[in-house]
N, C-alpha and C positions, 0 to 999 in steps of 0.2 A: 431433670437436672440432678446431678450427683451432689452428695453432701459437700465434697471438696469444691466443686464449681460454685455452689451456693455460698460457701464461706469465703472463697476468693472474691466473688462479686461483692459480698457484704463488706469485706475489708477494704477493697479498692474504692467502693462508694464512700465509705467513712473517711478514707484518707485522701480523697481527691485524685485518685489514679484512674487511668482508662484501662479497662480489661475487655478483651474480646473472648467470650466463651466459645469453645468449640472451634477455635481458629484452625483453618486448614491451609497447609503449605505444601506446594509441590516443589521438590528440590530439583536442581539441574539434572540429576540422574534420572528424574522421572518418578522417583519414590515420593509418595504422598504421606504426610503425617497429619493427624488430627490431634490437637492438644486439648487439655482441660481448659486452658486459657492462654492468651498472649497478653502480657502486661506491658504496655508502652512505657518508654522512658526509664526502664530499669534494666540493669545488667549489661546490655550490649546496645549498639546503635539502633537495631530494629526491635529491641525489647526482649523480655524473658518469656520463654515458652515453658509451660508446666505440663508434665506428663505423670501418669500414675505408675508407669513401669519403664525401666531402662530398656527392656526388650523392644519397646516401640521405636527406639532410635538407634539401637545397636547397629553398628556398621555405617551410620550416617552422621556421627557426631562432627567430624571435620567439615562435612558439607553444611551442616547447620551453622557452625562457627564461621565458615567462609562466607555464608549468606548474611552474616551480621546479627545472628541471634545467640542469646545465651539460653541455657535451659536448666531446669531443675526437675528432679523426680520427687514427687510429694505423695506420701501415703494418703489414702482415703481415711478421713477421721472416723473414729468409732461413733456410732449413732448417739451414744449417751455422752459424748465429750462436749464440754461447753465451748462456745465460741470464745477465742482469746485474741482480741485485737492487738494486744501488746506483742504477742508471739509473731503475728503477721508483720508488725512494724519492724521487729528485730530481723526477721527474714529479709524483708525488703531492703533494710539498711545494709545487710550483708551483701546483697546483690549489687548495691550501689546505684547511683543516679546516672543515667546516660542521656537524659533530655537536655533541653536548653538550660544554660547555667542560671539565668534569672528566674526560671520556673520551678526550681527545686523547692519542694515543700519544706516549711520550717521544721516539721517533725523529723525530717531526714538529716538535719544538721547536727 
């Protein structure tokens, strides 16, 4: 598991979010993408997809959006960088809540 995937998992676990590491999606065009993670209830109706590089989705952005997904490209953290839960909270708030209204966590308000 990459540093990024481990940190996303740790942040989502701490904040009560559902993350699927290594989420695989086949788009209507037949192009398959494998994400670092899909985080449910954030960004778009089908969640936020995290990628390490824009090249992984270049030419397929509209397809992802039409399929109801948001996406973000996130750099792999330096091995010596400390885990920062507050930074994850801020990033998740920026993406916005897309889940059930009554299920929005208090920390997102």
